[in-house]
mmCIF file as Biopython writes it, N, C-alpha, C and O atoms, coordinates in Angstrom:
data_model
#
loop_
_atom_site.group_PDB
_atom_site.id
_atom_site.type_symbol
_atom_site.label_atom_id
_atom_site.label_alt_id
_atom_site.label_comp_id
_atom_site.label_asym_id
_atom_site.label_entity_id
_atom_site.label_seq_id
_atom_site.pdbx_PDB_ins_code
_atom_site.Cartn_x
_atom_site.Cartn_y
_atom_site.Cartn_z
_atom_site.occupancy
_atom_site.B_iso_or_equiv
_atom_site.auth_seq_id
_atom_site.auth_asym_id
_atom_site.pdbx_PDB_model_num
ATOM 1   N N  . MET A ? 1  ? -109.159 -108.335 11.112 1.0 0.0 1  A 1 
ATOM 2   C CA . MET A ? 1  ? -108.965 -109.386 9.756  1.0 0.0 1  A 1 
ATOM 3   C C  . MET A ? 1  ? -109.508 -110.544 9.871  1.0 0.0 1  A 1 
ATOM 4   O O  . MET A ? 1  ? -109.495 -111.308 8.905  1.0 0.0 1  A 1 
ATOM 5   N N  . ARG A ? 2  ? -110.237 -110.996 11.366 1.0 0.0 2  A 1 
ATOM 6   C CA . ARG A ? 2  ? -110.842 -112.398 10.232 1.0 0.0 2  A 1 
ATOM 7   C C  . ARG A ? 2  ? -112.047 -112.653 9.493  1.0 0.0 2  A 1 
ATOM 8   O O  . ARG A ? 2  ? -112.387 -113.499 8.666  1.0 0.0 2  A 1 
ATOM 9   N N  . ASN A ? 3  ? -112.749 -111.371 10.207 1.0 0.0 3  A 1 
ATOM 10  C CA . ASN A ? 3  ? -113.616 -111.104 9.545  1.0 0.0 3  A 1 
ATOM 11  C C  . ASN A ? 3  ? -114.120 -110.579 7.895  1.0 0.0 3  A 1 
ATOM 12  O O  . ASN A ? 3  ? -115.253 -110.455 7.431  1.0 0.0 3  A 1 
ATOM 13  N N  . LEU A ? 4  ? -112.262 -110.257 7.039  1.0 0.0 4  A 1 
ATOM 14  C CA . LEU A ? 4  ? -112.318 -110.347 6.593  1.0 0.0 4  A 1 
ATOM 15  C C  . LEU A ? 4  ? -111.828 -110.867 4.902  1.0 0.0 4  A 1 
ATOM 16  O O  . LEU A ? 4  ? -111.875 -110.433 3.751  1.0 0.0 4  A 1 
ATOM 17  N N  . LEU A ? 5  ? -111.195 -112.472 5.906  1.0 0.0 5  A 1 
ATOM 18  C CA . LEU A ? 5  ? -110.521 -113.853 5.800  1.0 0.0 5  A 1 
ATOM 19  C C  . LEU A ? 5  ? -111.994 -114.923 5.880  1.0 0.0 5  A 1 
ATOM 20  O O  . LEU A ? 5  ? -111.644 -115.946 5.291  1.0 0.0 5  A 1 
ATOM 21  N N  . GLU A ? 6  ? -113.112 -115.057 6.243  1.0 0.0 6  A 1 
ATOM 22  C CA . GLU A ? 6  ? -113.849 -115.788 7.492  1.0 0.0 6  A 1 
ATOM 23  C C  . GLU A ? 6  ? -114.438 -116.304 5.530  1.0 0.0 6  A 1 
ATOM 24  O O  . GLU A ? 6  ? -114.741 -117.475 5.300  1.0 0.0 6  A 1 
ATOM 25  N N  . GLY A ? 7  ? -114.481 -115.340 4.519  1.0 0.0 7  A 1 
ATOM 26  C CA . GLY A ? 7  ? -115.346 -115.837 3.034  1.0 0.0 7  A 1 
ATOM 27  C C  . GLY A ? 7  ? -114.730 -116.482 2.089  1.0 0.0 7  A 1 
ATOM 28  O O  . GLY A ? 7  ? -115.191 -116.888 1.022  1.0 0.0 7  A 1 
ATOM 29  N N  . ALA A ? 8  ? -113.185 -116.607 2.702  1.0 0.0 8  A 1 
ATOM 30  C CA . ALA A ? 8  ? -111.638 -116.846 1.517  1.0 0.0 8  A 1 
ATOM 31  C C  . ALA A ? 8  ? -111.644 -117.870 1.039  1.0 0.0 8  A 1 
ATOM 32  O O  . ALA A ? 8  ? -112.208 -118.748 1.691  1.0 0.0 8  A 1 
ATOM 33  N N  . GLN A ? 9  ? -111.071 -118.232 -0.227 1.0 0.0 9  A 1 
ATOM 34  C CA . GLN A ? 9  ? -111.885 -119.580 -0.450 1.0 0.0 9  A 1 
ATOM 35  C C  . GLN A ? 9  ? -110.236 -119.842 -1.704 1.0 0.0 9  A 1 
ATOM 36  O O  . GLN A ? 9  ? -109.410 -119.016 -2.092 1.0 0.0 9  A 1 
ATOM 37  N N  . ALA A ? 10 ? -110.361 -121.243 -1.964 1.0 0.0 10 A 1 
ATOM 38  C CA . ALA A ? 10 ? -108.506 -121.361 -2.899 1.0 0.0 10 A 1 
ATOM 39  C C  . ALA A ? 10 ? -109.081 -120.308 -4.142 1.0 0.0 10 A 1 
ATOM 40  O O  . ALA A ? 10 ? -110.165 -120.038 -4.658 1.0 0.0 10 A 1 
ATOM 41  N N  . GLY A ? 11 ? -107.352 -119.810 -4.308 1.0 0.0 11 A 1 
ATOM 42  C CA . GLY A ? 11 ? -107.416 -118.700 -5.559 1.0 0.0 11 A 1 
ATOM 43  C C  . GLY A ? 11 ? -107.457 -117.278 -4.923 1.0 0.0 11 A 1 
ATOM 44  O O  . GLY A ? 11 ? -107.000 -116.307 -5.528 1.0 0.0 11 A 1 
ATOM 45  N N  . ASP A ? 12 ? -107.936 -117.196 -3.866 1.0 0.0 12 A 1 
ATOM 46  C CA . ASP A ? 12 ? -108.353 -115.705 -3.530 1.0 0.0 12 A 1 
ATOM 47  C C  . ASP A ? 12 ? -107.179 -114.715 -3.363 1.0 0.0 12 A 1 
ATOM 48  O O  . ASP A ? 12 ? -106.212 -115.217 -2.790 1.0 0.0 12 A 1 
ATOM 49  N N  . HIS A ? 13 ? -107.065 -113.647 -3.668 1.0 0.0 13 A 1 
ATOM 50  C CA . HIS A ? 13 ? -105.770 -112.858 -2.995 1.0 0.0 13 A 1 
ATOM 51  C C  . HIS A ? 13 ? -106.358 -111.334 -2.421 1.0 0.0 13 A 1 
ATOM 52  O O  . HIS A ? 13 ? -107.182 -110.607 -2.976 1.0 0.0 13 A 1 
ATOM 53  N N  . PHE A ? 14 ? -105.662 -111.122 -1.155 1.0 0.0 14 A 1 
ATOM 54  C CA . PHE A ? 14 ? -105.523 -109.877 -0.425 1.0 0.0 14 A 1 
ATOM 55  C C  . PHE A ? 14 ? -104.361 -109.511 -0.550 1.0 0.0 14 A 1 
ATOM 56  O O  . PHE A ? 14 ? -103.270 -110.065 -0.683 1.0 0.0 14 A 1 
ATOM 57  N N  . VAL A ? 15 ? -104.976 -107.849 -0.450 1.0 0.0 15 A 1 
ATOM 58  C CA . VAL A ? 15 ? -103.610 -107.343 -0.517 1.0 0.0 15 A 1 
ATOM 59  C C  . VAL A ? 15 ? -104.368 -105.835 1.263  1.0 0.0 15 A 1 
ATOM 60  O O  . VAL A ? 15 ? -105.492 -105.336 1.317  1.0 0.0 15 A 1 
ATOM 61  N N  . PHE A ? 16 ? -103.389 -105.654 2.133  1.0 0.0 16 A 1 
ATOM 62  C CA . PHE A ? 16 ? -103.247 -105.382 3.170  1.0 0.0 16 A 1 
ATOM 63  C C  . PHE A ? 16 ? -102.243 -104.346 3.313  1.0 0.0 16 A 1 
ATOM 64  O O  . PHE A ? 16 ? -101.021 -104.466 3.394  1.0 0.0 16 A 1 
ATOM 65  N N  . HIS A ? 17 ? -103.164 -103.027 3.336  1.0 0.0 17 A 1 
ATOM 66  C CA . HIS A ? 17 ? -102.403 -101.909 2.940  1.0 0.0 17 A 1 
ATOM 67  C C  . HIS A ? 17 ? -102.312 -101.107 4.170  1.0 0.0 17 A 1 
ATOM 68  O O  . HIS A ? 17 ? -103.474 -101.072 4.574  1.0 0.0 17 A 1 
ATOM 69  N N  . PHE A ? 18 ? -101.485 -100.359 5.092  1.0 0.0 18 A 1 
ATOM 70  C CA . PHE A ? 18 ? -101.434 -99.572  6.021  1.0 0.0 18 A 1 
ATOM 71  C C  . PHE A ? 18 ? -100.794 -98.197  5.715  1.0 0.0 18 A 1 
ATOM 72  O O  . PHE A ? 18 ? -99.920  -97.758  4.966  1.0 0.0 18 A 1 
ATOM 73  N N  . SER A ? 19 ? -101.473 -97.824  6.461  1.0 0.0 19 A 1 
ATOM 74  C CA . SER A ? 19 ? -100.652 -96.000  6.099  1.0 0.0 19 A 1 
ATOM 75  C C  . SER A ? 19 ? -101.280 -95.372  7.600  1.0 0.0 19 A 1 
ATOM 76  O O  . SER A ? 19 ? -102.449 -95.104  7.876  1.0 0.0 19 A 1 
ATOM 77  N N  . GLY A ? 20 ? -99.964  -95.241  8.500  1.0 0.0 20 A 1 
ATOM 78  C CA . GLY A ? 20 ? -99.774  -95.010  9.583  1.0 0.0 20 A 1 
ATOM 79  C C  . GLY A ? 20 ? -99.256  -94.818  10.489 1.0 0.0 20 A 1 
ATOM 80  O O  . GLY A ? 20 ? -98.303  -94.128  10.130 1.0 0.0 20 A 1 
ATOM 81  N N  . HIS A ? 21 ? -99.152  -95.048  12.276 1.0 0.0 21 A 1 
ATOM 82  C CA . HIS A ? 21 ? -98.191  -94.780  12.922 1.0 0.0 21 A 1 
ATOM 83  C C  . HIS A ? 21 ? -97.755  -96.922  13.291 1.0 0.0 21 A 1 
ATOM 84  O O  . HIS A ? 21 ? -98.357  -97.987  13.154 1.0 0.0 21 A 1 
ATOM 85  N N  . GLY A ? 22 ? -96.757  -96.584  13.650 1.0 0.0 22 A 1 
ATOM 86  C CA . GLY A ? 22 ? -96.446  -97.846  14.368 1.0 0.0 22 A 1 
ATOM 87  C C  . GLY A ? 22 ? -95.504  -97.583  15.918 1.0 0.0 22 A 1 
ATOM 88  O O  . GLY A ? 22 ? -95.008  -96.629  16.518 1.0 0.0 22 A 1 
ATOM 89  N N  . ASP A ? 23 ? -95.615  -98.856  16.064 1.0 0.0 23 A 1 
ATOM 90  C CA . ASP A ? 23 ? -94.597  -98.639  17.670 1.0 0.0 23 A 1 
ATOM 91  C C  . ASP A ? 23 ? -93.444  -100.276 17.947 1.0 0.0 23 A 1 
ATOM 92  O O  . ASP A ? 23 ? -93.400  -101.069 17.006 1.0 0.0 23 A 1 
ATOM 93  N N  . GLN A ? 24 ? -93.089  -100.415 18.506 1.0 0.0 24 A 1 
ATOM 94  C CA . GLN A ? 24 ? -92.333  -100.826 19.712 1.0 0.0 24 A 1 
ATOM 95  C C  . GLN A ? 24 ? -93.045  -101.614 20.701 1.0 0.0 24 A 1 
ATOM 96  O O  . GLN A ? 24 ? -94.031  -100.877 20.714 1.0 0.0 24 A 1 
ATOM 97  N N  . VAL A ? 25 ? -93.318  -102.451 21.478 1.0 0.0 25 A 1 
ATOM 98  C CA . VAL A ? 25 ? -93.857  -102.511 22.823 1.0 0.0 25 A 1 
ATOM 99  C C  . VAL A ? 25 ? -92.566  -103.826 23.094 1.0 0.0 25 A 1 
ATOM 100 O O  . VAL A ? 25 ? -91.878  -104.397 22.248 1.0 0.0 25 A 1 
ATOM 101 N N  . PRO A ? 26 ? -92.592  -104.003 24.643 1.0 0.0 26 A 1 
ATOM 102 C CA . PRO A ? 26 ? -91.740  -105.446 25.350 1.0 0.0 26 A 1 
ATOM 103 C C  . PRO A ? 26 ? -92.718  -106.700 24.967 1.0 0.0 26 A 1 
ATOM 104 O O  . PRO A ? 26 ? -93.819  -106.989 25.435 1.0 0.0 26 A 1 
ATOM 105 N N  . ASN A ? 27 ? -91.868  -107.405 23.861 1.0 0.0 27 A 1 
ATOM 106 C CA . ASN A ? 27 ? -92.497  -108.287 23.953 1.0 0.0 27 A 1 
ATOM 107 C C  . ASN A ? 27 ? -92.045  -110.109 25.058 1.0 0.0 27 A 1 
ATOM 108 O O  . ASN A ? 27 ? -91.007  -110.769 25.117 1.0 0.0 27 A 1 
ATOM 109 N N  . LEU A ? 28 ? -93.612  -110.318 25.817 1.0 0.0 28 A 1 
ATOM 110 C CA . LEU A ? 28 ? -93.580  -110.679 26.867 1.0 0.0 28 A 1 
ATOM 111 C C  . LEU A ? 28 ? -93.081  -112.333 26.658 1.0 0.0 28 A 1 
ATOM 112 O O  . LEU A ? 28 ? -92.852  -112.969 27.686 1.0 0.0 28 A 1 
ATOM 113 N N  . ASP A ? 29 ? -92.964  -112.814 25.714 1.0 0.0 29 A 1 
ATOM 114 C CA . ASP A ? 29 ? -93.267  -114.134 25.535 1.0 0.0 29 A 1 
ATOM 115 C C  . ASP A ? 29 ? -91.607  -114.472 24.752 1.0 0.0 29 A 1 
ATOM 116 O O  . ASP A ? 29 ? -91.540  -115.390 23.934 1.0 0.0 29 A 1 
ATOM 117 N N  . GLY A ? 30 ? -91.093  -114.136 24.892 1.0 0.0 30 A 1 
ATOM 118 C CA . GLY A ? 30 ? -89.506  -114.902 24.590 1.0 0.0 30 A 1 
ATOM 119 C C  . GLY A ? 30 ? -89.428  -114.781 23.045 1.0 0.0 30 A 1 
ATOM 120 O O  . GLY A ? 30 ? -88.296  -114.621 22.589 1.0 0.0 30 A 1 
ATOM 121 N N  . THR A ? 31 ? -90.584  -114.839 22.072 1.0 0.0 31 A 1 
ATOM 122 C CA . THR A ? 31 ? -90.577  -114.547 20.834 1.0 0.0 31 A 1 
ATOM 123 C C  . THR A ? 31 ? -89.529  -113.677 20.632 1.0 0.0 31 A 1 
ATOM 124 O O  . THR A ? 31 ? -88.682  -114.076 21.432 1.0 0.0 31 A 1 
ATOM 125 N N  . GLU A ? 32 ? -89.129  -112.848 20.120 1.0 0.0 32 A 1 
ATOM 126 C CA . GLU A ? 32 ? -88.217  -111.520 20.036 1.0 0.0 32 A 1 
ATOM 127 C C  . GLU A ? 32 ? -86.936  -111.658 19.790 1.0 0.0 32 A 1 
ATOM 128 O O  . GLU A ? 32 ? -86.703  -111.504 20.989 1.0 0.0 32 A 1 
ATOM 129 N N  . ASP A ? 33 ? -85.679  -111.837 19.253 1.0 0.0 33 A 1 
ATOM 130 C CA . ASP A ? 33 ? -84.774  -111.646 19.740 1.0 0.0 33 A 1 
ATOM 131 C C  . ASP A ? 33 ? -84.334  -109.824 20.121 1.0 0.0 33 A 1 
ATOM 132 O O  . ASP A ? 33 ? -83.466  -109.422 20.897 1.0 0.0 33 A 1 
ATOM 133 N N  . ASP A ? 34 ? -84.977  -109.277 19.541 1.0 0.0 34 A 1 
ATOM 134 C CA . ASP A ? 34 ? -84.048  -108.050 20.304 1.0 0.0 34 A 1 
ATOM 135 C C  . ASP A ? 34 ? -85.138  -107.399 21.234 1.0 0.0 34 A 1 
ATOM 136 O O  . ASP A ? 34 ? -85.129  -106.169 21.187 1.0 0.0 34 A 1 
ATOM 137 N N  . GLY A ? 35 ? -86.232  -108.055 22.211 1.0 0.0 35 A 1 
ATOM 138 C CA . GLY A ? 35 ? -86.767  -107.928 22.988 1.0 0.0 35 A 1 
ATOM 139 C C  . GLY A ? 35 ? -88.267  -107.632 23.069 1.0 0.0 35 A 1 
ATOM 140 O O  . GLY A ? 35 ? -89.101  -107.980 23.905 1.0 0.0 35 A 1 
ATOM 141 N N  . LEU A ? 36 ? -88.411  -106.595 21.519 1.0 0.0 36 A 1 
ATOM 142 C CA . LEU A ? 36 ? -89.519  -106.018 20.961 1.0 0.0 36 A 1 
ATOM 143 C C  . LEU A ? 36 ? -90.602  -106.862 19.631 1.0 0.0 36 A 1 
ATOM 144 O O  . LEU A ? 36 ? -90.261  -107.710 18.806 1.0 0.0 36 A 1 
ATOM 145 N N  . ASP A ? 37 ? -91.540  -106.422 19.788 1.0 0.0 37 A 1 
ATOM 146 C CA . ASP A ? 37 ? -92.825  -106.357 19.394 1.0 0.0 37 A 1 
ATOM 147 C C  . ASP A ? 37 ? -93.248  -105.479 19.081 1.0 0.0 37 A 1 
ATOM 148 O O  . ASP A ? 37 ? -93.724  -104.627 19.830 1.0 0.0 37 A 1 
ATOM 149 N N  . GLU A ? 38 ? -93.173  -105.411 17.338 1.0 0.0 38 A 1 
ATOM 150 C CA . GLU A ? 38 ? -93.681  -104.777 16.471 1.0 0.0 38 A 1 
ATOM 151 C C  . GLU A ? 38 ? -95.283  -104.276 16.426 1.0 0.0 38 A 1 
ATOM 152 O O  . GLU A ? 38 ? -96.049  -105.232 16.306 1.0 0.0 38 A 1 
ATOM 153 N N  . ILE A ? 39 ? -96.057  -102.729 16.513 1.0 0.0 39 A 1 
ATOM 154 C CA . ILE A ? 39 ? -97.289  -103.118 16.794 1.0 0.0 39 A 1 
ATOM 155 C C  . ILE A ? 39 ? -98.054  -101.852 15.320 1.0 0.0 39 A 1 
ATOM 156 O O  . ILE A ? 39 ? -97.353  -100.931 14.902 1.0 0.0 39 A 1 
ATOM 157 N N  . ILE A ? 40 ? -98.912  -101.994 14.994 1.0 0.0 40 A 1 
ATOM 158 C CA . ILE A ? 40 ? -99.225  -100.747 14.417 1.0 0.0 40 A 1 
ATOM 159 C C  . ILE A ? 40 ? -100.446 -100.508 14.773 1.0 0.0 40 A 1 
ATOM 160 O O  . ILE A ? 40 ? -101.197 -101.482 14.832 1.0 0.0 40 A 1 
ATOM 161 N N  . TRP A ? 41 ? -101.070 -98.944  15.162 1.0 0.0 41 A 1 
ATOM 162 C CA . TRP A ? 41 ? -102.475 -98.365  15.517 1.0 0.0 41 A 1 
ATOM 163 C C  . TRP A ? 41 ? -103.007 -98.178  14.822 1.0 0.0 41 A 1 
ATOM 164 O O  . TRP A ? 41 ? -102.789 -97.494  13.823 1.0 0.0 41 A 1 
ATOM 165 N N  . PRO A ? 42 ? -104.394 -99.057  15.317 1.0 0.0 42 A 1 
ATOM 166 C CA . PRO A ? 42 ? -105.995 -98.475  14.784 1.0 0.0 42 A 1 
ATOM 167 C C  . PRO A ? 42 ? -106.322 -96.997  15.465 1.0 0.0 42 A 1 
ATOM 168 O O  . PRO A ? 42 ? -105.744 -96.336  16.327 1.0 0.0 42 A 1 
ATOM 169 N N  . VAL A ? 43 ? -107.391 -96.813  14.759 1.0 0.0 43 A 1 
ATOM 170 C CA . VAL A ? 43 ? -107.956 -95.628  14.836 1.0 0.0 43 A 1 
ATOM 171 C C  . VAL A ? 43 ? -108.141 -95.267  16.265 1.0 0.0 43 A 1 
ATOM 172 O O  . VAL A ? 43 ? -107.951 -94.204  16.855 1.0 0.0 43 A 1 
ATOM 173 N N  . ASP A ? 44 ? -108.743 -96.930  16.844 1.0 0.0 44 A 1 
ATOM 174 C CA . ASP A ? 44 ? -108.823 -96.508  18.085 1.0 0.0 44 A 1 
ATOM 175 C C  . ASP A ? 44 ? -107.816 -97.251  19.698 1.0 0.0 44 A 1 
ATOM 176 O O  . ASP A ? 44 ? -107.828 -97.697  20.845 1.0 0.0 44 A 1 
ATOM 177 N N  . VAL A ? 45 ? -107.252 -96.950  18.761 1.0 0.0 45 A 1 
ATOM 178 C CA . VAL A ? 45 ? -105.680 -97.504  19.535 1.0 0.0 45 A 1 
ATOM 179 C C  . VAL A ? 45 ? -106.101 -96.388  21.102 1.0 0.0 45 A 1 
ATOM 180 O O  . VAL A ? 45 ? -106.688 -95.313  21.222 1.0 0.0 45 A 1 
ATOM 181 N N  . GLU A ? 46 ? -105.409 -97.383  22.123 1.0 0.0 46 A 1 
ATOM 182 C CA . GLU A ? 46 ? -105.455 -96.756  23.952 1.0 0.0 46 A 1 
ATOM 183 C C  . GLU A ? 46 ? -103.938 -95.814  23.677 1.0 0.0 46 A 1 
ATOM 184 O O  . GLU A ? 46 ? -102.890 -96.017  23.065 1.0 0.0 46 A 1 
ATOM 185 N N  . LEU A ? 47 ? -104.586 -94.555  24.618 1.0 0.0 47 A 1 
ATOM 186 C CA . LEU A ? 47 ? -102.889 -94.353  25.036 1.0 0.0 47 A 1 
ATOM 187 C C  . LEU A ? 47 ? -102.992 -93.673  26.425 1.0 0.0 47 A 1 
ATOM 188 O O  . LEU A ? 47 ? -103.838 -92.850  26.776 1.0 0.0 47 A 1 
ATOM 189 N N  . ALA A ? 48 ? -101.895 -94.214  27.193 1.0 0.0 48 A 1 
ATOM 190 C CA . ALA A ? 48 ? -101.549 -93.429  28.246 1.0 0.0 48 A 1 
ATOM 191 C C  . ALA A ? 48 ? -101.627 -92.132  28.187 1.0 0.0 48 A 1 
ATOM 192 O O  . ALA A ? 48 ? -101.970 -91.563  27.150 1.0 0.0 48 A 1 
ATOM 193 N N  . PRO A ? 49 ? -101.264 -91.381  29.490 1.0 0.0 49 A 1 
ATOM 194 C CA . PRO A ? 49 ? -101.250 -89.983  29.700 1.0 0.0 49 A 1 
ATOM 195 C C  . PRO A ? 49 ? -100.132 -89.467  29.524 1.0 0.0 49 A 1 
ATOM 196 O O  . PRO A ? 49 ? -100.003 -88.266  29.758 1.0 0.0 49 A 1 
ATOM 197 N N  . ASP A ? 50 ? -99.146  -90.157  29.116 1.0 0.0 50 A 1 
ATOM 198 C CA . ASP A ? 50 ? -97.738  -89.541  28.695 1.0 0.0 50 A 1 
ATOM 199 C C  . ASP A ? 50 ? -97.564  -90.134  27.297 1.0 0.0 50 A 1 
ATOM 200 O O  . ASP A ? 50 ? -96.492  -90.079  26.694 1.0 0.0 50 A 1 
ATOM 201 N N  . GLY A ? 51 ? -98.884  -90.816  26.719 1.0 0.0 51 A 1 
ATOM 202 C CA . GLY A ? 51 ? -98.734  -90.378  25.404 1.0 0.0 51 A 1 
ATOM 203 C C  . GLY A ? 51 ? -97.767  -92.309  24.787 1.0 0.0 51 A 1 
ATOM 204 O O  . GLY A ? 51 ? -97.655  -92.328  23.561 1.0 0.0 51 A 1 
ATOM 205 N N  . THR A ? 52 ? -97.342  -93.299  25.306 1.0 0.0 52 A 1 
ATOM 206 C CA . THR A ? 52 ? -97.302  -93.855  25.725 1.0 0.0 52 A 1 
ATOM 207 C C  . THR A ? 52 ? -99.107  -95.519  25.084 1.0 0.0 52 A 1 
ATOM 208 O O  . THR A ? 52 ? -100.285 -95.653  25.413 1.0 0.0 52 A 1 
ATOM 209 N N  . VAL A ? 53 ? -97.993  -96.402  23.980 1.0 0.0 53 A 1 
ATOM 210 C CA . VAL A ? 53 ? -99.551  -97.176  23.772 1.0 0.0 53 A 1 
ATOM 211 C C  . VAL A ? 53 ? -99.528  -97.627  25.217 1.0 0.0 53 A 1 
ATOM 212 O O  . VAL A ? 53 ? -98.661  -97.664  26.091 1.0 0.0 53 A 1 
ATOM 213 N N  . ALA A ? 54 ? -101.090 -98.029  25.123 1.0 0.0 54 A 1 
ATOM 214 C CA . ALA A ? 54 ? -101.423 -98.875  26.253 1.0 0.0 54 A 1 
ATOM 215 C C  . ALA A ? 54 ? -102.500 -99.924  26.177 1.0 0.0 54 A 1 
ATOM 216 O O  . ALA A ? 54 ? -102.698 -100.819 26.999 1.0 0.0 54 A 1 
ATOM 217 N N  . GLY A ? 55 ? -103.253 -99.648  24.923 1.0 0.0 55 A 1 
ATOM 218 C CA . GLY A ? 55 ? -103.890 -100.785 24.849 1.0 0.0 55 A 1 
ATOM 219 C C  . GLY A ? 55 ? -104.294 -100.685 23.008 1.0 0.0 55 A 1 
ATOM 220 O O  . GLY A ? 55 ? -104.054 -99.811  22.175 1.0 0.0 55 A 1 
ATOM 221 N N  . ASN A ? 56 ? -104.854 -101.748 22.937 1.0 0.0 56 A 1 
ATOM 222 C CA . ASN A ? 56 ? -105.653 -102.099 21.788 1.0 0.0 56 A 1 
ATOM 223 C C  . ASN A ? 56 ? -105.035 -102.280 20.351 1.0 0.0 56 A 1 
ATOM 224 O O  . ASN A ? 56 ? -105.716 -102.321 19.326 1.0 0.0 56 A 1 
ATOM 225 N N  . PHE A ? 57 ? -103.712 -102.381 20.397 1.0 0.0 57 A 1 
ATOM 226 C CA . PHE A ? 57 ? -102.592 -101.911 19.335 1.0 0.0 57 A 1 
ATOM 227 C C  . PHE A ? 57 ? -102.686 -103.696 18.724 1.0 0.0 57 A 1 
ATOM 228 O O  . PHE A ? 57 ? -102.839 -104.630 19.512 1.0 0.0 57 A 1 
ATOM 229 N N  . ILE A ? 58 ? -102.541 -103.910 16.999 1.0 0.0 58 A 1 
ATOM 230 C CA . ILE A ? 58 ? -101.885 -104.979 16.238 1.0 0.0 58 A 1 
ATOM 231 C C  . ILE A ? 58 ? -100.320 -105.228 16.630 1.0 0.0 58 A 1 
ATOM 232 O O  . ILE A ? 58 ? -99.417  -104.465 16.286 1.0 0.0 58 A 1 
ATOM 233 N N  . LYS A ? 59 ? -100.184 -106.113 17.208 1.0 0.0 59 A 1 
ATOM 234 C CA . LYS A ? 59 ? -99.172  -106.772 17.047 1.0 0.0 59 A 1 
ATOM 235 C C  . LYS A ? 59 ? -99.051  -107.613 16.487 1.0 0.0 59 A 1 
ATOM 236 O O  . LYS A ? 59 ? -99.991  -108.406 16.538 1.0 0.0 59 A 1 
ATOM 237 N N  . ASP A ? 60 ? -97.840  -107.989 15.603 1.0 0.0 60 A 1 
ATOM 238 C CA . ASP A ? 60 ? -96.951  -108.596 14.635 1.0 0.0 60 A 1 
ATOM 239 C C  . ASP A ? 60 ? -96.796  -110.099 14.611 1.0 0.0 60 A 1 
ATOM 240 O O  . ASP A ? 60 ? -96.775  -110.821 13.615 1.0 0.0 60 A 1 
ATOM 241 N N  . ASP A ? 61 ? -96.671  -110.510 16.119 1.0 0.0 61 A 1 
ATOM 242 C CA . ASP A ? 61 ? -97.002  -112.065 15.668 1.0 0.0 61 A 1 
ATOM 243 C C  . ASP A ? 61 ? -98.315  -112.401 16.471 1.0 0.0 61 A 1 
ATOM 244 O O  . ASP A ? 61 ? -98.212  -113.140 17.450 1.0 0.0 61 A 1 
ATOM 245 N N  . VAL A ? 62 ? -99.902  -111.750 16.002 1.0 0.0 62 A 1 
ATOM 246 C CA . VAL A ? 62 ? -100.781 -112.182 16.454 1.0 0.0 62 A 1 
ATOM 247 C C  . VAL A ? 62 ? -101.254 -113.254 15.211 1.0 0.0 62 A 1 
ATOM 248 O O  . VAL A ? 62 ? -101.400 -112.684 14.130 1.0 0.0 62 A 1 
ATOM 249 N N  . SER A ? 63 ? -101.483 -114.546 15.209 1.0 0.0 63 A 1 
ATOM 250 C CA . SER A ? 63 ? -101.946 -115.324 14.578 1.0 0.0 63 A 1 
ATOM 251 C C  . SER A ? 63 ? -103.292 -115.110 14.195 1.0 0.0 63 A 1 
ATOM 252 O O  . SER A ? 63 ? -104.080 -114.689 15.041 1.0 0.0 63 A 1 
ATOM 253 N N  . LEU A ? 64 ? -103.709 -115.368 12.909 1.0 0.0 64 A 1 
ATOM 254 C CA . LEU A ? 64 ? -105.235 -115.199 12.262 1.0 0.0 64 A 1 
ATOM 255 C C  . LEU A ? 64 ? -105.757 -116.826 12.264 1.0 0.0 64 A 1 
ATOM 256 O O  . LEU A ? 64 ? -106.964 -117.041 12.145 1.0 0.0 64 A 1 
ATOM 257 N N  . GLY A ? 65 ? -104.488 -118.329 12.449 1.0 0.0 65 A 1 
ATOM 258 C CA . GLY A ? 65 ? -104.653 -119.337 12.115 1.0 0.0 65 A 1 
ATOM 259 C C  . GLY A ? 65 ? -104.510 -119.924 10.619 1.0 0.0 65 A 1 
ATOM 260 O O  . GLY A ? 65 ? -104.628 -121.125 10.376 1.0 0.0 65 A 1 
ATOM 261 N N  . THR A ? 66 ? -104.254 -118.978 9.680  1.0 0.0 66 A 1 
ATOM 262 C CA . THR A ? 66 ? -103.626 -119.316 8.102  1.0 0.0 66 A 1 
ATOM 263 C C  . THR A ? 66 ? -102.219 -118.855 8.412  1.0 0.0 66 A 1 
ATOM 264 O O  . THR A ? 66 ? -101.655 -118.117 9.219  1.0 0.0 66 A 1 
ATOM 265 N N  . GLN A ? 67 ? -101.822 -119.887 7.064  1.0 0.0 67 A 1 
ATOM 266 C CA . GLN A ? 67 ? -100.455 -119.647 6.732  1.0 0.0 67 A 1 
ATOM 267 C C  . GLN A ? 67 ? -100.332 -118.816 5.509  1.0 0.0 67 A 1 
ATOM 268 O O  . GLN A ? 67 ? -99.219  -118.512 5.078  1.0 0.0 67 A 1 
#
């Protein structure tokens, strides 16, 4: 995402469309009322042997430093 936004200028518009799998993982920093973070799975998501998400996912509260 950072690479996509790197050359952004005032007035630019971006659309991010995702069609795939998502999930929830435990929220470890206390920022979610339900105790869970929502995630999306990129093509190279890492799964544990039991099929649960183990790593390399995109979490809903990762900031790119822009609002």
